[in-house]
C-alpha positions as CSV (number, residue, x, y, z in Angstrom):
1,M,169.1,144.5,-124.7
2,S,171.2,143.2,-121.9
3,G,169.9,141.8,-118.6
4,V,170.9,145.0,-116.8
5,E,169.2,147.2,-119.4
6,E,166.0,145.1,-119.2
7,L,166.0,145.5,-115.4
8,K,166.4,149.2,-115.6
9,A,163.6,149.5,-118.2
10,K,161.4,147.7,-115.6
11,H,162.6,150.1,-112.9
12,R,161.7,153.0,-115.2
13,A,158.2,151.7,-115.7
14,T,157.8,151.0,-112.0
15,W,158.6,154.5,-110.9
16,A,156.5,156.0,-113.7
17,A,153.5,154.0,-112.4
18,G,151.1,155.5,-109.9
19,D,151.9,159.0,-108.6
20,Y,155.2,159.1,-106.7
21,A,155.0,162.9,-106.4
22,S,151.8,162.5,-104.4
23,V,153.6,159.9,-102.1
24,A,156.6,162.2,-101.7
25,E,154.4,165.2,-101.0
26,R,152.4,163.5,-98.4
27,L,155.0,161.3,-96.7
28,V,158.6,162.4,-97.2
29,L,158.7,166.0,-98.3
30,E,160.8,167.0,-95.2
31,L,163.8,164.8,-96.2
32,G,164.9,167.1,-99.1
33,P,165.5,170.1,-96.8
34,I,167.1,167.9,-94.2
35,A,169.7,166.7,-96.7
36,V,170.2,170.2,-98.0
37,E,170.8,171.5,-94.5
38,R,173.2,168.7,-93.6
39,A,175.2,169.4,-96.8
40,G,175.6,173.1,-95.9
41,I,174.6,174.3,-99.3
42,E,175.3,177.9,-100.0
43,P,174.7,180.3,-102.9
44,G,176.8,179.5,-106.0
45,M,177.6,175.9,-105.1
46,L,177.3,173.3,-107.9
47,V,174.9,170.7,-106.7
48,L,173.8,167.3,-108.2
49,D,170.6,165.6,-106.9
50,V,170.8,162.0,-108.1
51,A,167.5,160.1,-108.6
52,T,165.8,163.3,-107.9
53,G,162.3,162.0,-108.4
54,S,160.0,165.0,-108.1
55,G,162.8,167.3,-107.0
56,N,162.5,167.0,-103.2
57,A,166.1,167.8,-102.6
58,A,166.9,169.7,-105.8
59,I,164.3,172.4,-105.3
60,P,165.3,173.4,-101.7
61,A,168.9,173.4,-102.8
62,A,168.1,175.8,-105.7
63,S,166.1,177.9,-103.3
64,R,169.4,178.5,-101.4
65,G,171.0,180.0,-104.5
66,A,172.9,176.9,-105.6
67,Q,173.3,175.9,-109.2
68,V,171.5,172.6,-109.2
69,T,171.3,169.7,-111.6
70,G,168.6,167.1,-111.0
71,L,169.0,163.7,-112.6
72,D,166.5,160.8,-112.8
73,L,166.0,157.7,-114.8
74,V,162.2,158.4,-115.2
75,P,161.2,161.2,-117.6
76,E,157.7,161.3,-116.2
77,L,159.1,162.2,-112.8
78,L,161.3,164.9,-114.3
79,D,158.1,166.5,-115.9
80,V,156.6,166.7,-112.4
81,A,159.9,168.1,-111.0
82,R,159.9,170.8,-113.6
83,A,156.4,171.9,-112.8
84,R,157.2,172.0,-109.1
85,A,160.4,174.0,-109.7
86,D,158.5,176.5,-111.8
87,A,155.9,176.9,-109.1
88,A,158.8,177.5,-106.6
89,G,160.4,180.1,-108.8
90,V,163.7,178.3,-109.2
91,E,165.8,177.3,-112.2
92,I,167.2,173.7,-112.3
93,D,168.9,171.8,-115.0
94,W,166.9,168.5,-115.4
95,V,168.7,165.5,-116.9
96,Q,167.4,162.1,-117.7
97,G,170.1,159.7,-116.8
98,D,171.3,156.7,-114.9
99,A,172.8,156.8,-111.3
100,E,175.1,153.9,-112.4
101,Q,176.5,156.0,-115.3
102,L,176.4,159.7,-114.4
103,P,176.8,161.8,-117.6
104,F,179.2,164.3,-115.9
105,E,182.9,164.9,-115.8
106,D,185.0,163.8,-112.8
107,E,184.9,166.3,-109.8
108,S,182.1,168.3,-111.3
109,F,180.0,169.1,-108.2
110,D,180.5,170.7,-104.7
111,V,177.6,168.6,-103.3
112,V,176.0,165.3,-104.4
113,L,172.6,164.5,-102.9
114,S,170.1,161.7,-103.0
115,T,167.0,161.3,-100.9
116,L,165.4,157.8,-101.1
117,G,166.7,157.5,-104.7
118,V,170.1,155.9,-105.4
119,Q,169.3,152.9,-103.1
120,F,166.9,151.6,-105.8
121,A,169.6,151.4,-108.5
122,P,170.5,147.7,-108.8
123,R,174.3,147.7,-108.5
124,H,175.2,149.5,-105.3
125,E,178.9,149.4,-105.7
126,V,178.7,151.0,-109.2
127,V,176.5,153.8,-107.8
128,A,178.9,154.5,-104.9
129,R,181.8,154.8,-107.3
130,E,179.9,157.3,-109.5
131,L,178.8,159.4,-106.5
132,G,182.5,159.7,-105.4
133,R,183.7,160.3,-109.0
134,V,181.6,163.4,-109.7
135,C,182.2,165.0,-106.2
136,R,185.1,167.3,-106.0
137,P,187.8,166.9,-103.3
138,G,186.5,168.5,-100.1
139,G,182.9,168.2,-101.4
140,A,180.0,166.7,-99.6
141,I,177.9,163.6,-100.4
142,V,174.6,163.4,-98.4
143,L,172.1,160.6,-98.7
144,C,168.9,159.6,-97.0
145,N,168.2,155.8,-97.3
146,W,165.5,153.6,-95.8
147,T,167.0,151.1,-93.3
148,P,166.3,147.4,-93.4
149,E,164.9,147.5,-89.8
150,G,162.5,150.5,-90.4
151,F,158.9,150.4,-91.7
152,I,159.7,150.7,-95.4
153,G,162.5,148.2,-95.0
154,R,160.0,145.7,-93.5
155,F,157.4,146.8,-96.2
156,F,159.8,145.6,-98.9
157,K,160.6,142.4,-96.9
158,T,156.9,141.6,-96.7
159,M,156.5,142.1,-100.5
160,G,159.6,139.9,-101.3
161,P,158.1,136.4,-101.1
162,Y,155.2,137.4,-103.5
163,L,157.5,138.7,-106.3
164,P,160.0,137.2,-108.7
165,P,163.5,137.2,-107.2
166,P,165.9,139.9,-108.4
167,P,169.0,138.9,-110.5
168,D,172.1,138.0,-108.5
169,Y,173.8,141.3,-109.3
170,A,171.0,143.4,-107.9
171,S,171.3,144.3,-104.2
172,P,168.3,144.9,-102.0
173,P,167.5,148.6,-101.7
174,P,167.3,148.7,-97.9
175,L,171.0,147.7,-97.6
176,W,171.8,151.3,-98.4
177,G,170.4,152.0,-94.9
178,S,173.0,149.8,-93.2
179,E,176.1,151.6,-92.0
180,A,178.4,148.6,-92.6
181,H,177.1,148.2,-96.1
182,V,177.6,151.9,-97.0
183,E,181.1,151.8,-95.4
184,E,182.0,148.8,-97.6
185,L,180.6,150.6,-100.7
186,F,182.8,153.7,-100.2
187,E,185.9,151.8,-99.2
188,G,188.9,153.1,-101.1
189,L,187.0,156.1,-102.5
190,D,188.5,158.7,-100.1
191,V,185.1,159.5,-98.6
192,E,184.9,160.1,-94.9
193,L,181.5,159.0,-93.6
194,E,179.2,159.9,-90.7
195,F,175.9,158.3,-90.0
196,E,172.7,159.2,-88.1
197,R,169.5,157.2,-87.9
198,R,166.4,159.3,-88.0
199,A,162.7,158.6,-88.7
200,V,159.9,160.2,-90.7
201,T,156.4,159.7,-89.6
202,F,153.7,158.4,-91.9
203,E,150.1,159.3,-91.2
204,H,146.7,158.3,-92.8
205,D,143.1,157.6,-91.8
206,S,143.8,154.0,-91.0
207,P,146.3,151.2,-91.7
208,E,144.0,149.9,-94.4
209,A,143.7,153.4,-96.0
210,Y,147.5,153.8,-95.9
211,I,148.1,150.5,-97.8
212,D,145.4,151.3,-100.3
213,F,146.9,154.7,-100.9
214,M,150.3,153.2,-101.5
215,A,148.8,150.5,-103.8
216,E,147.3,153.3,-106.0
217,D,150.3,155.7,-106.0
218,Y,153.6,154.0,-105.0
219,G,155.1,152.5,-108.1
220,P,156.6,149.3,-106.6
221,L,153.4,148.4,-104.9
222,V,151.3,149.5,-108.0
223,K,153.3,147.0,-110.1
224,A,153.1,144.3,-107.4
225,R,149.4,144.7,-107.2
226,E,149.0,144.5,-111.0
227,L,151.1,141.3,-111.1
228,L,149.4,139.6,-108.1
229,E,145.8,140.6,-109.2
230,A,146.5,138.6,-112.4
231,E,147.6,135.6,-110.3
232,G,144.8,136.0,-107.7
233,R,147.2,136.7,-104.9
234,W,146.9,140.4,-104.3
235,A,144.5,140.0,-101.4
236,D,147.1,137.9,-99.6
237,L,149.8,140.6,-99.9
238,R,147.4,143.4,-99.0
239,R,146.5,141.4,-95.8
240,D,150.1,141.1,-94.8
241,L,150.9,144.7,-95.5
242,V,147.9,145.9,-93.5
243,A,149.0,143.6,-90.6
244,L,152.5,145.3,-90.8
245,A,150.9,148.7,-90.7
246,E,148.6,147.7,-87.8
247,D,151.7,146.4,-85.9
248,S,153.6,149.6,-86.6
249,T,151.1,152.3,-85.8
250,E,151.5,154.3,-82.6
251,T,147.8,155.2,-82.3
252,S,144.6,153.3,-81.5
253,T,142.7,155.3,-84.1
254,G,144.0,156.3,-87.6
255,F,147.5,155.4,-88.7
256,R,150.7,157.0,-87.5
257,A,154.0,155.1,-87.9
258,P,157.6,156.1,-87.9
259,S,159.8,154.9,-90.7
260,E,163.5,154.9,-90.0
261,Y,166.1,156.1,-92.5
262,L,169.9,156.5,-92.4
263,L,171.3,160.0,-93.0
264,V,174.7,159.5,-94.6
265,S,177.1,162.4,-94.5
266,G,180.2,162.0,-96.6
267,R,183.1,164.3,-97.3
268,R,185.5,163.5,-100.1
269,A,189.1,163.8,-98.8
270,V,191.4,166.5,-100.2
271,S,194.7,165.1,-101.6
272,P,197.8,166.4,-99.8
């Protein structure tokens, strides 16, 4: 197994850990409909949701009458997505696959979506090429990505010193929330880009309760906790994350903190 394959196997295990569907349901459910609205999805459109997770963008796209394919690296998440789609009464083609090697022909889709998904694939430039490749000329690419400056960007920055460094070829996920980085990724791919910074609000009973919830259900922190508990360092990271949450909350009681994301709207150019 190559180094890239080993890393992706670790990513698969990370996102299968905990209960990402619970995190998405509680914290970021609104982002799927936002991406679908921005893309202007209409009945009959062919739509691909890359790194679909529990289907937060795929399901509202299908609810508009689109023909939707949801792709994810993690089969456990696809099982949850199927159940959610069944409950919503929509049909979606679920595919286990890699955002860096999409198993589709060139120009297959009218719309390509990803909400908080593709930014976690290790090789950003490979992903950008794949997103552009499968989008038809005139089609839309709409992404929601955590920014480096936002709460989740700082959340990962806080975790960084406690964890083994990533390989040189793997870019930090929050870079997908930087306008300059995204422009560089799509350079030469005939995709016209627009950006808008927005925020989603996280709420919980307290900063401590929020971090403990994430440590139980959010795959990256679940795996970090497991590693650091074995090393006797989990209490230190938990303390630093609670301090971040306390610094970020807008209320004196409970926990209420905005987390900034970048809404990327791309349109693939039509050749003259």
